C-alpha positions in Angstrom: 18.8 5.8 29.1 20.2 5.7 25.5 23.2 3.5 24.6 26.4 4.8 23.1 28.0 2.4 20.7 31.3 4.3 20.3 32.4 4.3 16.7 29.0 3.4 15.4 26.1 5.9 15.4 24.4 6.7 18.6 22.2 3.7 19.2 18.6 3.7 20.0 9.0 -0.8 28.7 6.7 -2.8 28.0 6.4 -5.2 25.1 3.2 -6.8 26.4 1.4 -3.5 26.4 1.0 -3.5 22.9 5.3 -2.9 23.1 24.9 7.1 8.0 27.4 5.6 7.6 28.5 5.0 4.0 30.0 2.0 2.1 31.4 1.7 -1.3 28.4 0.2 -3.1 25.6 -2.3 -3.4 23.3 -3.5 -6.2 20.9 -6.3 -5.4 19.9 -8.5 -8.3 18.1 -11.9 -8.6 21.5 -13.5 -9.3 23.5 -12.0 -6.5 25.4 -8.8 -5.6 27.0 -6.5 -8.1 29.3 -3.7 -6.9 28.2 -0.2 -8.0 28.3 3.2 -6.5 25.6 2.6 -3.8 25.9 6.1 -2.5 24.7 7.5 -5.8 22.6 4.7 -7.4 18.9 4.4 -6.5 18.6 0.8 -5.3 16.1 -1.4 -3.4 17.1 -1.5 0.2 17.0 -5.3 0.3 15.6 -8.2 -1.6 12.4 -9.6 -0.3 14.2 -12.8 0.9 16.7 -10.6 2.8 13.9 -8.7 4.4 12.2 -11.9 5.5 15.5 -13.2 6.9 16.0 -9.9 8.8 12.6 -10.3 10.4 13.4 -13.9 11.4 16.7 -13.0 13.0 15.1 -10.1 14.9 12.3 -12.2 16.3 14.8 -14.9 17.4 17.0 -12.4 19.2 14.0 -10.5 20.6 12.7 -13.7 22.2 16.0 -14.8 23.6 16.5 -11.3 25.2 13.0 -11.4 26.6 13.3 -14.9 28.1 16.7 -14.1 29.7 16.0 -10.5 30.5 19.4 -9.8 28.9 19.6 -6.8 26.5 22.9 -8.0 25.1 21.1 -10.8 23.3 19.2 -8.4 20.9 21.4 -5.3 21.1 22.7 -6.0 17.5 19.1 -6.1 16.2 17.6 -2.9 17.8 18.5 0.8 17.5 16.9 4.2 18.0 13.7 4.4 19.9 13.1 0.7 20.1 16.6 0.1 21.6 16.0 2.6 24.3 12.7 1.2 25.3 13.8 -2.4 24.9 17.0 -2.0 26.9 15.3 -0.3 29.8 12.5 -2.9 30.0 15.0 -5.7 30.1 17.2 -3.9 32.6 14.2 -3.6 35.0 13.2 -7.2 34.3 16.7 -8.4 35.1 16.9 -6.4 38.3 13.6 -7.9 39.6 14.1 -11.4 38.2 17.8 -12.1 37.7 17.0 -15.7 36.8 15.0 -14.6 33.7 11.4 -14.1 32.6 9.3 -16.8 34.1 6.2 -15.6 32.2 8.0 -15.4 28.8 5.8 -16.2 25.8 7.7 -16.2 22.5 6.6 -13.6 20.0 5.5 -15.0 16.7 5.1 -12.8 13.7 3.2 -14.2 10.7 1.5 -13.0 7.5 4.5 -10.6 7.0 4.3 -8.1 4.2 7.4 -6.1 3.2 7.5 -2.6 1.8 10.9 -2.0 0.5 11.8 1.5 -0.9 14.4 2.3 -3.6 16.8 5.0 -2.6 20.4 6.2 -2.9 22.9 6.2 -0.1 22.7 5.0 3.5 21.0 4.2 5.7 18.9 1.8 3.8 15.6 0.7 5.3 12.3 -1.1 4.8 9.0 -1.8 6.6 7.8 -5.1 7.8 4.0 -5.4 8.5 3.1 -8.6 10.3 0.4 -10.2 12.5 1.6 -10.9 16.0 0.4 -13.4 18.6 0.3 -10.5 21.0 -1.6 -7.3 20.8 -4.9 -8.7 19.6 -5.8 -8.0 16.0 -3.3 -5.2 15.7 -0.7 -5.2 12.9 3.0 -5.0 14.0 4.9 -2.4 12.0 8.7 -2.8 12.3 11.1 -0.5 10.5 14.5 -2.1 9.8 17.5 0.0 9.0 21.2 -0.5 8.4 24.2 1.8 7.9 26.2 -0.3 5.5 26.6 -3.6 3.7 28.5 -5.2 6.5 26.1 -4.0 9.2 23.2 -6.0 10.6 19.6 -5.1 10.0 18.3 -3.4 13.2 14.7 -2.4 14.1 14.5 1.4 14.9 10.7 1.7 15.1 8.1 -0.8 16.4 4.5 0.3 16.6 1.1 -1.4 16.5 -1.8 -0.2 14.5 -5.3 -1.4 13.6 -5.2 -3.6 10.5 -7.4 -1.3 8.6 -5.2 1.7 9.3 -2.2 0.5 7.3 -2.4 2.5 4.0 -1.6 1.4 0.4 1.9 2.4 -0.6 3.0 3.8 -4.0 5.2 1.3 -5.8 6.8 1.1 -9.2 6.3 -1.6 -11.9 8.7 -4.0 -10.0 6.9 -3.5 -6.6 9.5 -1.2 -5.0 8.3 1.6 -2.8 9.2 5.3 -2.6 11.0 6.8 0.4 10.0 10.3 1.1 12.8 12.8 2.0 12.7 14.2 5.5 12.5 17.7 4.1 9.8 17.0 1.6 7.5 20.1 1.1 4.7 18.3 -0.7 3.1 17.0 2.6 1.0 18.8 5.2 4.0 18.7 7.5 7.5 17.7 6.3 8.6 14.5 8.0 11.5 16.3 9.6 9.0 18.6 11.3 6.6 16.0 12.8 8.5 15.3 16.0 8.7 19.0 16.9 5.2 19.6 15.7 3.9 16.8 17.9 5.7 18.0 21.0 4.4 21.5 20.4 0.9 20.2 20.0 1.0 18.3 23.2 1.9 21.5 25.0 -0.2 24.1 23.2 -2.8 22.2 21.2 -3.7 23.4 17.7 -5.1 21.9 14.5 -2.0 20.2 13.0 -3.0 16.8 14.3 -6.4 15.0 14.1 -8.2 14.2 17.3 -7.6 10.7 18.6 -6.1 8.5 21.4 -2.6 9.8 20.9 -3.4 13.5 20.4 -6.5 15.1 21.9 -7.3 12.3 24.3 -3.8 12.1 25.6 -3.7 15.9 26.2 -7.0 15.7 28.1 -5.7 12.8 30.3 -2.6 14.9 31.1 -4.8 17.9 32.0 -6.8 15.8 34.4 -3.8 14.3 36.0 -2.1 17.7 36.4 -4.8 18.9 38.7 -5.0 15.9 41.0 -5.2 17.1 44.6 -2.0 16.4 46.6 0.1 15.5 43.6 1.1 17.9 40.9 2.3 16.7 37.5 4.4 18.7 35.1 5.2 17.6 31.5 8.0 18.4 29.2 8.2 17.1 25.7 11.2 17.1 23.4 11.6 16.2 19.7 14.2 13.7 18.6 15.1 14.0 15.0 18.8 13.0 14.3 20.8 9.9 13.8 18.9 6.7 14.7 15.9 8.9 15.7 15.5 10.5 12.3 12.0 10.2 10.8 11.4 7.7 8.0 8.6 8.0 5.5 7.0 6.0 2.7 4.9 7.5 0.0 1.2 6.4 -0.1 -0.9 6.0 -3.2 -2.8 9.3 -2.4 0.4 11.3 -2.5 0.8 11.5 1.3 3.1 9.5 3.5 3.3 7.1 6.4 5.9 8.6 8.7 7.7 7.1 11.7 9.2 9.5 14.2 10.5 9.7 17.8 9.9 11.9 20.8 11.1 12.1 24.4 8.8 12.9 27.3 9.4 13.9 31.0 6.8 13.7 33.7 7.6 15.3 37.1 5.4 14.3 40.0 5.6 16.6 43.1 3.8 15.8 46.3 2.1 18.4 48.4 3.9 19.6 51.5 3.7 17.0 54.3 3.0 14.2 51.9 5.1 12.0 49.6 5.0 10.7 46.1 3.2 7.4 45.8 5.6 4.5 45.7 6.0 3.4 42.1 6.0 -0.2 41.1 9.1 -2.4 41.1 9.9 -1.9 37.5 10.0 1.9 37.9 12.1 1.5 41.0 14.6 -0.6 39.1 15.2 2.3 36.8 15.2 5.0 39.5 18.3 6.8 40.8 18.3 9.0 43.9 15.9 8.8 46.9 12.3 9.5 46.2 11.1 12.0 48.8 9.1 14.9 47.5 9.3 14.3 43.8 9.8 11.7 41.0 10.8 12.6 37.5 10.1 10.0 34.8 11.7 9.9 31.4 10.1 8.2 28.4 11.0 7.5 24.8 8.1 7.2 22.4 7.9 6.2 18.8 4.9 7.2 16.7 3.6 6.3 13.2 1.4 8.9 11.5 -0.4 9.5 8.2 0.8 12.8 6.7 -1.6 13.9 4.0 -0.4 15.6 0.7 -0.3 19.3 0.8 -3.4 20.9 -0.8 -5.7 17.9 -0.1 -9.0 18.3 1.6 -7.7 16.9 4.9 -4.6 18.7 6.2 -4.4 17.2 9.7 -1.9 14.6 10.5 -3.4 11.4 12.0 -1.3 9.6 14.6 -2.1 5.9 14.1 0.0 4.3 16.8 2.4 5.0 19.6 4.7 2.8 21.7 6.2 4.5 24.7 8.5 3.1 27.3 10.1 4.4 30.6 13.8 4.6 30.1 14.9 6.2 33.5 13.6 7.9 36.6 15.1 10.2 39.3 13.9 10.7 42.8 14.2 14.0 44.6 
């Protein structure tokens, strides 16, 4: 249930479960902004103060939208996978509670650390790594992007990882990080190939990805669900790699990269003859079109964060550290 923002790029459920364009130029300095050819100059994506302000603005909008169950209140602060997941969750919440979210608890993000890469051209982006008051001890990783100087900062990726899983990033003498090109060939898998590689792995297995909750264990869970008596489940996984779904990667000190990428997943549930599909919960029903009789097809958007080792290192398997997935639509049949 992606949103189309017309002249802008294509934009884009459960928060508690943790949930290029071009401009003339920009040069950020301590004393202000100096106009240069930003599409050619290698520049920091933002100052650290601007990054902190972007995080504050996002959190404020996020909380307002959650409290009112109104996606218009944070639409200007989300894009890509997060926007798809966020909008669907809020739509379902509004359908079931038009008066707003009576169980709303404001999200608070503290101890924020910012990893800001230097790069040429747009989009520019940076990573915020913060402690949240939800999700236990996990660290909240938010990737902010924007398409031009006059555009707002928007969060395209939101994932949670264990605190000890966040790697050390390569930085220059001024503390600016290195963005890894999507087609980089010095990693075990180019960032541009991770989405397709991941969906292929979910279908056929293989040794590209290390065993874990989001890889081998997820495949095993699907296998068991697919053979449940009386209710067949079929899965289709699709890569998403362009526009606001493009992968974004930061160089780590070991020569590898931390990569954020997006995938789309379909699950079709088909009941045996003479039976019906179990009635889904009210949030799923709020996103369902058509009458549920013999089948129900669910569509999910998922954003992942993974450690991609350097090519030629001892360990060549990609480790998926975190994944946030949300239902975006459903169809009865």
